[in-house]
BAPABA-445446 format. One line per 10 residues: number of its first residue (from 0); their letters; for each residue x, y, z of N, C-alpha, C. Coordinates in pm, 1 decimal. Layout:
BEGIN
NUM> A> X:Y:Z:X:Y:Z:X:Y:Z ~ ... $
# end
This chain:
BEGIN
0> MTHAPPDVER> 3638.7:-3935.1:9602.9:3654.4:-3884.2:9470.3:3615.4:-3736.8:9481.3 ~ 3681.0:-3658.8:9394.0:3644.2:-3519.9:9380.2:3602.0:-3504.2:9250.5 ~ 3539.7:-3382.2:9228.9:3461.2:-3349.8:9110.0:3496.0:-3191.1:9096.3 ~ 3505.1:-3164.6:8948.1:3519.4:-3013.7:8927.6:3394.6:-2935.6:8973.0 ~ 3421.0:-2823.6:9008.5:3322.7:-2718.3:9053.8:3211.3:-2692.7:8925.0 ~ 3071.1:-2699.6:8948.3:3003.5:-2696.6:8851.6:2998.6:-2525.6:8779.3 ~ 2941.6:-2502.2:8682.8:2944.0:-2382.3:8622.6:2805.0:-2324.9:8693.8 ~ 2829.9:-2231.4:8790.6:2713.5:-2158.5:8852.3:2677.6:-2046.6:8755.4 ~ 2542.8:-2046.1:8738.5:2493.4:-1925.0:8647.0:2434.8:-1841.1:8750.0 ~ 2474.9:-1718.2:8738.6:2443.9:-1597.9:8809.1:2335.5:-1524.6:8752.7 $
10> LSSPRATEPF> 2199.6:-1569.2:8801.8:2096.7:-1519.6:8749.6:2041.4:-1375.4:8849.0 ~ 2096.3:-1368.7:8963.4:2054.1:-1263.0:9066.4:2180.0:-1202.9:9105.3 ~ 2167.1:-1074.4:9132.7:2277.2:-995.3:9171.7:2349.5:-1031.2:9312.2 ~ 2467.3:-1036.4:9350.6:2518.8:-1080.3:9464.0:2444.8:-1009.7:9586.7 ~ 2436.4:-1073.3:9676.1:2382.2:-1024.5:9793.2:2413.3:-1089.3:9928.6 ~ 2422.9:-1029.9:10040.0:2464.6:-1105.6:10181.3:2340.9:-1181.0:10216.2 ~ 2377.7:-1299.1:10266.0:2294.7:-1405.1:10339.1:2322.3:-1433.8:10468.5 ~ 2227.1:-1488.0:10529.3:2257.3:-1532.0:10668.1:2362.5:-1648.8:10655.4 ~ 2461.8:-1637.3:10738.2:2579.6:-1744.1:10729.1:2505.2:-1879.8:10771.8 ~ 2557.6:-1990.8:10694.4:2521.5:-2120.0:10744.2:2656.2:-2194.7:10792.9 $
20> PDAWYDQSSA> 2650.1:-2289.2:10894.3:2770.6:-2349.7:10937.1:2825.4:-2450.9:10831.5 ~ 2949.1:-2417.7:10808.0:3037.7:-2482.7:10717.8:3053.9:-2647.5:10764.6 ~ 3036.4:-2651.0:10897.1:3043.7:-2805.5:10945.6:2933.4:-2879.2:10899.8 ~ 2812.2:-2822.5:10883.1:2677.8:-2884.6:10826.4:2738.7:-2943.8:10667.0 ~ 2773.2:-2851.5:10611.0:2818.0:-2892.0:10450.4:2928.4:-3006.6:10462.7 ~ 3030.2:-2976.9:10547.6:3144.5:-3061.7:10545.8:3105.8:-3221.2:10582.3 ~ 2995.6:-3237.9:10667.5:2955.6:-3373.8:10704.2:2828.3:-3410.8:10631.8 ~ 2784.9:-3356.4:10522.6:2667.4:-3390.3:10461.4:2711.7:-3461.0:10326.1 ~ 2638.2:-3552.1:10283.7:2670.9:-3613.9:10167.0:2545.1:-3712.3:10148.7 ~ 2531.1:-3755.3:10009.7:2425.9:-3858.3:9986.5:2436.2:-3986.0:10054.5 $
30> EHFWFTWRLR> 2538.3:-4011.2:10112.6:2556.1:-4139.8:10183.2:2520.0:-4129.8:10343.4 ~ 2506.5:-3999.5:10387.1:2467.7:-3978.9:10519.8:2323.4:-4058.3:10543.7 ~ 2308.5:-4117.8:10657.6:2171.9:-4189.8:10674.5:2060.2:-4101.6:10669.5 ~ 2059.1:-3968.9:10714.1:1950.6:-3901.9:10709.3:1914.8:-3857.0:10563.3 ~ 2003.7:-3831.7:10468.9:1974.0:-3806.6:10325.6:1931.2:-3937.0:10261.6 ~ 1974.8:-4043.0:10309.7:1928.5:-4177.0:10247.3:1791.8:-4199.5:10289.4 ~ 1752.4:-4181.8:10421.5:1614.4:-4191.9:10450.9:1518.9:-4075.2:10382.2 ~ 1560.4:-3971.0:10371.1:1483.3:-3864.0:10305.2:1449.9:-3898.7:10158.3 ~ 1554.6:-3950.3:10076.5:1528.1:-3983.2:9940.7:1445.0:-4106.0:9941.1 ~ 1461.9:-4209.7:10032.6:1371.3:-4313.4:10037.1:1206.5:-4279.7:10053.3 $
40> ALLRLLRDVQ> 1200.7:-4172.6:10157.2:1060.8:-4123.7:10168.9:1010.8:-4057.3:10050.3 ~ 1097.3:-3966.2:9979.0:1054.8:-3902.1:9860.2:1015.4:-3998.3:9751.8 ~ 1101.9:-4097.5:9721.3:1069.9:-4195.0:9615.6:931.0:-4256.7:9645.4 ~ 913.8:-4300.6:9764.3:784.3:-4378.4:9804.3:671.2:-4284.6:9781.2 ~ 699.4:-4148.8:9816.5:580.0:-4047.9:9783.1:558.2:-4049.4:9638.9 ~ 654.8:-4022.4:9555.0:645.2:-4024.6:9419.3:571.9:-4143.6:9356.1 ~ 601.2:-4248.7:9404.2:545.9:-4373.8:9361.1:395.1:-4379.7:9400.4 ~ 362.7:-4323.1:9517.4:231.5:-4337.0:9557.6:135.8:-4235.9:9504.6 ~ 188.6:-4129.5:9444.3:121.0:-4027.4:9374.5:136.9:-4054.1:9219.7 ~ 190.4:-4155.5:9183.5:218.6:-4198.3:9044.6:275.5:-4081.1:8956.5 $
50> APTSAPLRAL> 379.2:-4026.6:9017.9:460.6:-3935.5:8947.2:525.7:-3993.1:8819.2 ~ 552.6:-3956.4:8721.7:614.0:-4011.4:8596.8:762.1:-4001.4:8625.8 ~ 833.2:-4077.1:8715.5:967.3:-4079.9:8739.3:1074.1:-4115.0:8601.8 ~ 983.0:-4191.9:8513.0:1065.0:-4249.3:8399.3:1055.7:-4171.0:8278.0 ~ 977.7:-4039.3:8292.7:968.4:-3921.8:8194.4:1091.4:-3825.9:8214.7 ~ 1127.3:-3785.8:8107.4:1240.5:-3669.9:8134.3:1185.3:-3529.1:8158.4 ~ 1126.8:-3523.6:8278.8:1067.1:-3397.7:8331.6:1182.5:-3294.2:8377.1 ~ 1156.5:-3170.3:8398.9:1233.2:-3081.4:8467.7:1186.8:-3027.5:8599.0 ~ 1278.0:-3014.7:8689.9:1242.4:-2982.9:8849.5:1337.5:-2875.9:8879.7 ~ 1270.4:-2805.8:8996.5:1342.6:-2702.9:9030.9:1370.8:-2731.4:9194.6 $
60> DVGSGPGILA> 1497.0:-2720.3:9241.2:1512.9:-2743.8:9383.9:1559.5:-2623.1:9449.1 ~ 1457.6:-2549.1:9528.1:1471.2:-2419.2:9587.1:1550.5:-2442.2:9712.6 ~ 1648.4:-2354.3:9730.1:1719.4:-2359.6:9849.2:1824.5:-2478.5:9845.8 ~ 1880.4:-2510.3:9748.1:1934.3:-2647.7:9732.6:2050.2:-2673.6:9809.8 ~ 2120.4:-2571.7:9866.6:2245.4:-2591.6:9918.8:2328.2:-2651.8:9817.9 ~ 2413.3:-2750.4:9858.0:2514.8:-2820.1:9782.7:2476.6:-2929.1:9694.0 ~ 2332.0:-2929.7:9662.7:2271.8:-3002.9:9567.0:2273.3:-3153.2:9593.6 ~ 2262.1:-3199.0:9717.6:2258.2:-3346.0:9729.5:2128.1:-3397.0:9697.2 ~ 2012.8:-3318.4:9716.7:1894.0:-3359.5:9659.4:1886.4:-3383.1:9524.5 ~ 1914.9:-3263.1:9465.0:1905.5:-3250.3:9313.5:1987.6:-3373.2:9260.4 $
70> SQVEAATRWS> 2093.4:-3412.9:9308.3:2185.8:-3523.0:9246.4:2110.4:-3655.1:9263.2 ~ 2074.4:-3671.5:9397.6:1984.8:-3799.8:9426.4:1865.2:-3822.2:9336.6 ~ 1800.5:-3721.9:9316.9:1679.9:-3731.0:9239.2:1706.5:-3767.3:9086.8 ~ 1814.4:-3692.4:9044.1:1859.0:-3724.7:8907.6:1911.4:-3862.0:8889.6 ~ 1975.8:-3931.7:9015.7:2019.5:-4044.2:8998.8:1899.9:-4168.8:8996.9 ~ 1800.7:-4135.0:9046.8:1690.8:-4216.3:9063.9:1581.2:-4210.9:8963.8 ~ 1581.9:-4104.9:8894.1:1471.7:-4072.0:8785.0:1540.4:-4040.0:8658.2 ~ 1438.8:-3991.1:8569.0:1505.5:-3934.2:8445.3:1503.1:-3785.7:8442.2 ~ 1455.8:-3734.6:8541.3:1426.4:-3590.6:8572.3:1578.2:-3507.6:8558.4 ~ 1553.5:-3383.4:8511.7:1679.3:-3298.0:8521.0:1636.2:-3186.1:8632.6 $
80> VDAADLNLGA> 1709.9:-3181.5:8725.3:1692.8:-3103.5:8841.9:1774.3:-2965.6:8842.2 ~ 1726.6:-2851.0:8836.2:1795.7:-2734.7:8853.5:1816.1:-2697.9:8999.4 ~ 1935.4:-2680.9:9055.7:1961.5:-2623.8:9179.6:1972.3:-2485.1:9198.3 ~ 1897.9:-2417.4:9281.0:1888.2:-2277.1:9318.4:1908.7:-2244.2:9452.7 ~ 2011.3:-2137.0:9466.3:2024.0:-2103.3:9598.0:2102.6:-1970.3:9596.2 ~ 2112.0:-1912.6:9713.1:2187.0:-1779.9:9704.6:2307.6:-1794.6:9811.2 ~ 2349.5:-1922.4:9837.2:2472.3:-1940.7:9909.3:2574.7:-1984.1:9787.2 ~ 2668.9:-1897.0:9748.1:2749.2:-1937.3:9626.9:2834.6:-2049.7:9678.2 ~ 2892.2:-2039.0:9809.6:2990.2:-2144.4:9861.2:2913.1:-2280.4:9843.8 ~ 2791.1:-2292.3:9884.9:2713.0:-2425.6:9870.1:2711.0:-2462.5:9731.8 $
90> LERCAPRRGR> 2654.7:-2377.9:9640.6:2647.3:-2410.1:9495.7:2784.1:-2459.5:9432.4 ~ 2878.8:-2401.6:9488.3:3017.0:-2460.0:9426.5:3046.2:-2587.7:9477.1 ~ 2961.0:-2646.8:9560.4:2996.4:-2781.1:9624.2:2910.6:-2873.6:9543.2 ~ 2823.7:-2831.7:9447.7:2722.1:-2919.0:9373.0:2799.7:-2995.5:9277.9 ~ 2767.3:-3137.4:9279.0:2834.5:-3229.5:9168.0:2783.5:-3178.2:9025.2 ~ 2832.7:-3216.9:8945.6:2782.1:-3195.8:8803.9:2645.8:-3294.2:8780.2 ~ 2564.2:-3239.1:8703.5:2428.4:-3303.7:8700.0:2374.9:-3261.1:8553.7 ~ 2266.0:-3331.5:8516.3:2182.9:-3292.0:8399.3:2136.3:-3143.0:8396.5 ~ 2080.4:-3103.2:8531.3:2028.2:-2974.0:8538.9:2128.9:-2875.1:8546.3 ~ 2084.1:-2741.9:8585.8:2150.0:-2625.3:8583.2:2180.4:-2591.3:8742.7 $
100> TLYYDVMEER> 2285.9:-2538.6:8767.7:2317.6:-2469.0:8897.0:2317.5:-2326.5:8910.6 ~ 2214.4:-2275.9:8971.4:2176.4:-2130.9:8963.5:2188.4:-2056.6:9090.2 ~ 2262.4:-1943.3:9076.9:2263.0:-1837.6:9188.0:2142.8:-1755.4:9160.2 ~ 2029.2:-1799.4:9229.4:1902.2:-1721.6:9181.9:1810.0:-1703.2:9301.4 ~ 1758.0:-1584.6:9317.5:1658.9:-1568.9:9415.7:1527.0:-1582.6:9350.3 ~ 1453.3:-1701.0:9401.5:1323.8:-1739.0:9317.9:1223.9:-1622.8:9350.7 ~ 1243.4:-1546.7:9445.0:1134.3:-1432.1:9455.6:1147.2:-1316.8:9353.9 ~ 1238.1:-1326.1:9266.7:1251.5:-1257.3:9154.1:1157.3:-1297.9:9044.6 ~ 1135.4:-1432.6:9056.1:1039.3:-1480.8:8946.7:1062.3:-1439.6:8806.8 ~ 1187.9:-1476.7:8763.5:1216.5:-1434.9:8627.4:1133.3:-1490.5:8528.8 $
110> PELRGHYDAV> 1087.8:-1415.4:8424.5:971.4:-1449.4:8324.1:1008.0:-1586.3:8255.6 ~ 1121.7:-1615.0:8241.7:1165.8:-1724.4:8159.9:1153.0:-1863.8:8246.0 ~ 1145.4:-1839.0:8377.2:1142.6:-1957.1:8454.7:998.1:-1967.9:8525.5 ~ 922.0:-1868.8:8522.6:771.8:-1884.5:8577.5:709.2:-1987.6:8485.0 ~ 646.1:-2085.6:8578.8:550.0:-2198.5:8502.2:637.4:-2286.5:8415.2 ~ 771.5:-2291.5:8448.9:862.5:-2366.7:8361.2:893.6:-2505.0:8408.3 ~ 861.8:-2554.5:8529.3:903.7:-2676.9:8593.5:782.0:-2770.9:8622.3 ~ 801.3:-2884.7:8593.4:701.6:-2994.4:8629.6:695.8:-3037.9:8763.1 ~ 807.2:-2994.8:8838.2:795.6:-3033.2:8998.2:894.6:-2921.7:9061.6 ~ 851.2:-2892.2:9167.2:936.1:-2786.1:9253.6:966.7:-2845.8:9389.7 $
120> FVFDVIEHLP> 1078.8:-2859.3:9431.8:1105.2:-2891.7:9563.6:1147.6:-2785.9:9657.8 ~ 1091.2:-2767.0:9768.1:1135.2:-2674.7:9886.2:1150.8:-2764.0:9996.8 ~ 1277.2:-2808.9:10005.0:1321.1:-2906.6:10102.7:1403.6:-2836.3:10209.9 ~ 1346.7:-2843.6:10325.1:1434.2:-2794.8:10447.7:1485.7:-2658.0:10431.7 ~ 1375.6:-2584.8:10394.4:1403.2:-2430.3:10371.6:1317.6:-2336.2:10460.3 ~ 1188.6:-2371.1:10456.6:1086.1:-2264.3:10537.0:1103.1:-2247.8:10685.2 ~ 1167.6:-2370.9:10741.6:1197.3:-2359.9:10886.9:1295.7:-2242.1:10918.3 ~ 1360.7:-2213.2:10825.0:1481.3:-2104.7:10855.0:1406.0:-1957.7:10829.3 ~ 1276.9:-1933.9:10793.5:1213.8:-1813.5:10751.7:1127.6:-1754.9:10851.7 ~ 1142.4:-1632.6:10903.7:1036.0:-1583.3:10982.7:899.6:-1576.6:10925.7 $
130> EPLPLLRSAL> 899.6:-1549.8:10808.5:765.4:-1551.9:10733.1:803.5:-1646.5:10600.2 ~ 742.5:-1755.8:10601.5:782.7:-1848.8:10480.2:686.5:-1816.1:10366.1 ~ 563.7:-1761.2:10366.4:464.5:-1744.9:10271.7:512.5:-1684.9:10155.6 ~ 610.3:-1557.9:10147.1:637.6:-1506.5:10022.0:717.9:-1597.4:9937.5 ~ 818.8:-1653.7:10010.5:900.0:-1768.0:9937.2:810.5:-1882.7:9874.5 ~ 720.3:-1929.1:9952.7:648.6:-2042.6:9912.6:561.3:-1998.0:9788.3 ~ 494.5:-1870.4:9782.5:430.0:-1814.0:9680.8:519.6:-1801.5:9550.3 ~ 639.6:-1751.7:9566.9:734.0:-1729.9:9454.7:774.1:-1873.2:9401.6 ~ 796.5:-1950.8:9484.7:851.2:-2098.7:9440.6:752.2:-2162.1:9356.7 ~ 619.2:-2164.2:9404.7:494.1:-2208.2:9337.3:488.4:-2136.4:9189.2 $
140> AHLKPGGLFL> 521.9:-2010.2:9185.5:497.7:-1959.0:9063.2:588.4:-2014.1:8947.4 ~ 690.8:-2098.0:8978.4:775.0:-2165.9:8891.5:720.0:-2293.2:8839.2 ~ 614.6:-2319.2:8895.1:560.3:-2459.7:8858.2:458.4:-2452.4:8748.3 ~ 446.5:-2548.3:8660.7:356.3:-2567.0:8547.9:225.4:-2595.7:8618.0 ~ 111.8:-2568.1:8558.3:-25.1:-2595.4:8619.5:-5.7:-2762.7:8606.1 ~ -75.5:-2799.6:8728.3:-81.2:-2942.9:8743.5:40.0:-3022.2:8784.9 ~ 153.8:-2935.7:8821.5:291.5:-2996.7:8851.5:279.7:-3028.8:9002.6 ~ 397.0:-3083.7:9031.2:419.9:-3125.8:9175.7:492.1:-3028.0:9256.2 ~ 437.0:-2984.3:9368.8:492.1:-2885.0:9463.1:520.6:-2979.0:9604.3 ~ 658.3:-3004.8:9614.0:701.6:-3106.4:9737.0:750.9:-3010.4:9836.9 $
150> VNVPALQACF> 739.6:-3025.1:9962.5:787.6:-2946.2:10074.6:832.2:-3047.7:10180.1 ~ 948.9:-3036.3:10218.9:1002.1:-3107.9:10345.3:1032.6:-3020.4:10442.7 ~ 999.3:-3059.2:10584.6:1044.6:-2977.2:10688.1:1103.9:-3061.6:10813.5 ~ 1163.0:-3020.8:10909.8:1185.2:-3077.0:11021.3:1058.2:-3111.5:11104.8 ~ 1022.7:-3227.7:11167.6:913.9:-3241.1:11243.2:924.0:-3240.2:11394.7 ~ 803.7:-3204.0:11458.2:786.6:-3205.9:11599.9:867.7:-3111.2:11684.4 ~ 795.4:-3016.0:11711.5:857.1:-2902.0:11802.3:913.3:-2951.1:11941.4 ~ 862.0:-3058.7:11976.9:896.5:-3118.8:12100.5:1059.6:-3151.8:12080.3 ~ 1100.7:-3172.3:11957.9:1238.9:-3236.9:11930.2:1334.1:-3115.0:11907.6 ~ 1266.4:-2986.0:11934.2:1359.7:-2881.7:11898.5:1469.6:-2866.8:12007.0 $
160> SQYDVEVGHL> 1592.5:-2850.7:11949.2:1714.3:-2850.7:12047.8:1817.3:-2747.5:11998.4 ~ 1914.5:-2734.5:12073.7:2020.8:-2651.9:12046.6:2085.3:-2669.3:11895.6 ~ 2072.4:-2792.8:11866.0:2118.4:-2819.3:11737.3:2040.1:-2725.9:11626.2 ~ 1923.5:-2747.8:11642.4:1823.3:-2647.0:11560.7:1865.5:-2508.1:11550.6 ~ 1888.1:-2462.2:11659.1:1935.2:-2324.3:11686.1:2051.2:-2288.4:11608.1 ~ 2149.5:-2383.9:11625.9:2280.9:-2365.1:11554.0:2276.6:-2367.7:11403.7 ~ 2183.4:-2451.8:11343.2:2162.6:-2459.8:11208.1:2059.4:-2371.5:11139.2 ~ 2011.5:-2290.2:11238.6:1930.2:-2166.5:11183.6:1775.4:-2207.3:11176.7 ~ 1727.6:-2314.4:11245.8:1586.3:-2351.0:11234.2:1526.7:-2250.5:11350.9 ~ 1400.5:-2211.9:11296.2:1319.8:-2124.7:11387.8:1207.1:-2205.2:11457.3 $
170> RRYTTASLAQ> 1179.3:-2307.1:11378.3:1071.4:-2400.9:11430.4:1077.2:-2539.3:11367.8 ~ 998.6:-2623.5:11418.8:978.1:-2752.7:11362.4:807.6:-2767.4:11343.1 ~ 772.3:-2868.5:11257.4:640.7:-2875.8:11229.5:562.5:-2994.8:11260.9 ~ 430.8:-2978.8:11279.7:356.2:-3115.6:11257.3:285.6:-3108.8:11135.2 ~ 209.6:-3228.2:11099.4:140.3:-3212.9:10966.1:31.7:-3099.9:10983.9 ~ -23.8:-3075.7:11097.5:-138.1:-2959.1:11095.9:-63.4:-2825.6:11080.4 ~ 57.0:-2802.2:11142.7:100.7:-2679.7:11129.9:155.1:-2653.1:10973.1 ~ 212.3:-2758.5:10933.9:258.9:-2754.5:10795.5:153.6:-2713.3:10695.4 ~ 25.2:-2778.1:10719.1:-92.6:-2766.4:10634.1:-140.1:-2621.5:10651.6 ~ -134.8:-2571.1:10766.5:-175.3:-2438.5:10798.3:-87.3:-2340.5:10721.4 $
180> ALAPLGLTPV> 41.2:-2375.7:10718.0:145.8:-2289.5:10646.9:114.2:-2282.6:10488.3 ~ 86.0:-2396.6:10446.5:50.6:-2406.9:10297.9:-101.5:-2360.7:10262.8 ~ -177.2:-2353.3:10354.3:-316.6:-2322.4:10315.3:-327.3:-2216.6:10239.2 ~ -270.6:-2099.7:10247.1:-274.4:-1965.8:10175.6:-245.4:-1985.0:10031.7 ~ -161.8:-2107.1:9980.6:-145.3:-2114.9:9863.3:-251.1:-2160.9:9773.7 ~ -344.8:-2217.9:9833.1:-467.6:-2276.5:9766.1:-448.7:-2399.1:9700.9 ~ -346.3:-2481.1:9738.4:-308.2:-2605.5:9685.0:-417.0:-2714.3:9722.1 ~ -424.5:-2823.7:9649.4:-496.2:-2933.7:9696.8:-387.8:-3039.9:9743.3 ~ -379.2:-3067.2:9873.3:-287.1:-3162.8:9916.6:-311.6:-3298.7:9871.0 ~ -206.0:-3379.1:9803.2:-222.0:-3498.8:9762.8:-183.3:-3600.6:9880.7 $
190> ALRYWGLSLL> -75.4:-3550.3:9950.9:-22.2:-3633.4:10057.0:45.2:-3545.0:10153.0 ~ 13.7:-3580.8:10289.7:82.5:-3485.9:10389.8:117.8:-3595.5:10493.0 ~ 234.4:-3639.8:10511.7:290.6:-3728.7:10619.6:406.4:-3706.6:10667.7 ~ 434.7:-3782.8:10786.8:564.1:-3799.1:10853.8:646.8:-3906.1:10791.6 ~ 773.8:-3895.9:10793.5:874.5:-4007.7:10757.7:968.4:-4006.4:10868.3 ~ 1029.6:-4132.6:10868.3:1158.0:-4150.2:10955.7:1115.0:-4161.4:11096.5 ~ 1013.8:-4207.9:11131.7:957.1:-4211.2:11282.4:1045.6:-4280.2:11359.2 ~ 1118.9:-4383.1:11291.3:1192.9:-4477.3:11380.3:1330.3:-4399.9:11407.2 ~ 1361.4:-4273.2:11363.8:1468.1:-4190.0:11397.9:1437.1:-4119.6:11522.3 ~ 1294.2:-4129.6:11572.1:1257.6:-4028.0:11681.2:1334.7:-4054.2:11784.7 $
200> PALVARRATM> 1395.2:-4161.7:11847.1:1462.2:-4179.0:11952.3:1598.1:-4114.9:11952.3 ~ 1653.9:-4095.8:11828.3:1774.6:-4013.7:11805.4:1760.9:-3887.8:11819.0 ~ 1630.3:-3811.6:11784.1:1591.4:-3693.4:11796.9:1568.6:-3648.2:11941.1 ~ 1493.4:-3734.3:12015.6:1477.9:-3725.8:12166.1:1605.9:-3711.0:12244.1 ~ 1697.7:-3807.8:12209.4:1838.1:-3806.7:12267.3:1906.4:-3681.6:12229.8 ~ 1915.3:-3631.4:12110.6:1970.6:-3505.6:12070.3:1903.0:-3393.3:12169.8 ~ 1782.4:-3398.7:12174.5:1718.1:-3292.5:12253.6:1751.6:-3298.2:12408.6 ~ 1792.3:-3398.9:12446.7:1823.7:-3424.5:12598.0:1954.0:-3382.3:12618.2 ~ 2054.0:-3423.3:12520.4:2193.6:-3382.9:12536.1:2231.6:-3244.3:12490.6 ~ 2144.2:-3172.6:12400.4:2171.2:-3049.6:12350.7:2036.4:-2960.0:12381.6 $
210> PVGRPQERIV> 2022.9:-2935.6:12488.5:1890.9:-2850.8:12531.3:1919.2:-2706.7:12468.4 ~ 1805.0:-2643.4:12440.8:1815.3:-2516.8:12398.9:1862.5:-2407.7:12496.5 ~ 1946.0:-2323.3:12457.6:2011.9:-2220.3:12552.2:2144.4:-2264.9:12602.6 ~ 2194.7:-2397.4:12568.4:2315.5:-2438.3:12609.2:2414.8:-2474.9:12507.1 ~ 2489.1:-2351.1:12443.1:2570.4:-2388.9:12327.4:2684.3:-2480.1:12393.2 ~ 2745.6:-2565.9:12287.8:2850.5:-2643.2:12298.4:2946.8:-2636.0:12182.5 ~ 3061.2:-2687.6:12212.6:3162.8:-2719.0:12091.2:3120.0:-2812.4:12003.8 ~ 3138.3:-2795.8:11874.5:3116.6:-2888.1:11769.0:2990.7:-2929.0:11766.3 ~ 2871.5:-2858.6:11808.0:2747.1:-2899.9:11823.6:2680.0:-2941.6:11672.9 ~ 2721.6:-2881.5:11579.1:2655.2:-2914.0:11453.2:2713.8:-3043.0:11409.7 $
220> ERGLVPPSKL> 2841.8:-3056.4:11421.2:2904.3:-3196.1:11375.6:2851.6:-3315.6:11470.9 ~ 2834.4:-3283.5:11584.7:2800.0:-3389.3:11691.0:2651.7:-3432.9:11672.7 ~ 2563.5:-3317.1:11637.3:2420.6:-3341.4:11609.4:2398.5:-3401.8:11486.2 ~ 2490.2:-3403.2:11391.0:2477.2:-3455.7:11257.0:2542.9:-3589.5:11226.2 ~ 2655.8:-3609.1:11281.2:2740.9:-3737.3:11276.1:2707.8:-3845.9:11369.7 ~ 2687.7:-3953.1:11343.4:2668.2:-4064.8:11458.4:2806.0:-4083.9:11520.7 ~ 2795.7:-4126.7:11661.2:2911.5:-4128.6:11732.0:2998.9:-4264.1:11687.4 ~ 2943.4:-4365.8:11630.8:3021.7:-4471.2:11589.6:2963.1:-4534.7:11463.8 ~ 3037.4:-4630.6:11402.3:2987.7:-4703.0:11289.7:2848.8:-4799.0:11336.0 ~ 2867.4:-4844.9:11449.5:2758.2:-4936.8:11501.8:2619.0:-4841.5:11515.5 $
230> VDGALRV> 2650.2:-4721.2:11569.3:2516.2:-4627.1:11567.9:2474.8:-4601.2:11434.9 ~ 2562.4:-4560.3:11346.6:2549.3:-4522.2:11210.6:2467.3:-4647.1:11126.3 ~ 2515.9:-4759.9:11153.2:2440.7:-4880.5:11110.6:2300.8:-4902.6:11155.8 ~ 2284.7:-4878.2:11294.8:2158.4:-4895.6:11338.9:2050.5:-4789.3:11274.4 ~ 2119.1:-4668.4:11254.4:2024.0:-4562.2:11204.3:1976.4:-4574.4:11062.1 ~ 2057.2:-4679.5:10991.9:2026.0:-4705.1:10854.1:1930.7:-4804.7:10825.8 ~ 1896.1:-4887.1:10930.4:1793.4:-4986.4:10920.8:1642.0:-4944.5:10885.8 $
# end
């Protein structure tokens, strides 16, 4: 099923951004096992911290890409999620939602958006940045006092592979290194945890078959898409 492209609100001036592989967008959807696992982990976390998912809160998804997380969260809660990114092509892939779709550099910290949101997501973003702290500070500036600041990153540097290189990852994290990256923000951590540890064998296999420094054809697609329905089913358990 296709949908009409969303109305992208251009709050920032156009600018060049680092290219991102179209193959990743082409193979990504809310039905992909990894996005399913990520949503499951997020909903468990929100339940554990007693987040009011039944209340009509407003959230901001920083570095939203094609809006998969924003759509998933809206479907699972009463929240409205604004998707913000500087990749116009990715934003044009967003599905219609309650929230807005924004071509917006959060580091501009527009006055009408500062302190505007009950929750801010920074999911799978900071691993792409040489220095994540300025982006994190600006993302946090959009949060209301007492709101939820939620960060997701790829885990375990030992699993770093050529796939990571191809999709622009500069590093993977441990809970300790993520805590260190977030420490200058002065936040009080409520939860800091790994998720999807049963996917670890797949990451180890990807590291073995896609060692760093050995580019291969269709590496993004092969690193993201299970090789068979059987494997896909096993990864969903």
